[in-house]
C-alpha positions in Angstrom: -1.0 24.8 -6.7 -2.4 22.0 -8.8 -5.0 21.9 -11.4 -8.7 21.7 -10.5 -9.9 18.1 -10.0 -6.3 16.9 -9.5 -7.3 15.1 -6.3 -5.7 17.3 -3.6 -8.6 16.9 -1.1 -8.7 13.1 -1.8 -4.9 12.9 -1.1 -5.5 14.9 2.1 -8.3 12.6 3.2 -6.1 9.5 2.5 -3.1 10.9 4.4 -5.0 12.1 7.5 -7.8 9.5 7.8 -6.6 6.6 5.6 -9.9 6.9 3.6 -10.6 7.3 -0.1 -13.9 8.2 -1.6 -14.4 8.0 -5.4 -17.4 10.4 -5.1 -15.4 13.2 -3.3 -16.9 16.6 -4.0 -14.8 19.6 -5.2 -13.5 21.8 -2.5 -15.4 25.1 -2.1 -13.2 27.4 0.0 -11.0 25.5 2.4 -10.5 21.9 3.4 -8.4 21.5 6.6 -7.2 18.4 8.4 -5.0 17.5 11.3 -2.8 14.4 11.8 -0.7 13.5 14.7 2.6 11.8 13.7 5.8 10.8 15.5 9.0 12.4 14.2 12.4 11.5 15.8 10.6 10.3 18.9 8.5 13.4 19.3 4.8 13.8 18.7 4.0 16.4 16.1 0.6 17.7 15.1 0.5 18.3 11.3 -1.9 20.8 9.8 -2.7 20.3 6.1 -4.7 22.9 4.1 -6.3 22.7 0.7 -7.9 25.9 -0.6 -9.4 27.0 -3.8 -8.0 29.7 -6.0 -11.4 31.4 -6.1 -10.9 35.0 -5.1 -14.1 35.0 -3.1 -12.7 32.4 -0.7 -9.0 33.3 -0.9 -9.3 36.3 1.5 -11.1 34.1 4.1 -8.5 31.4 3.7 -5.7 33.9 4.4 -7.5 34.9 7.7 -7.8 31.3 8.7 -4.2 30.6 7.9 -3.0 33.5 10.0 -5.2 32.4 12.9 -3.7 28.9 12.8 -0.2 30.3 13.4 -1.2 32.0 16.6 
């Protein structure tokens, strides 16, 4: 976990879509992105999650994370 306003969602956006927005809004709940990459000649779909530590959203984030592994 990083500090609030550290730029986690901005880093996620840069990695998955090669975009950067100076005006990026703080994450409320979950920010989730996919990126398809090639590793050792195989296509791999990478899931990257950023979630808040806010207890209101943490339980929902745990449910989404479990569902993603099915």
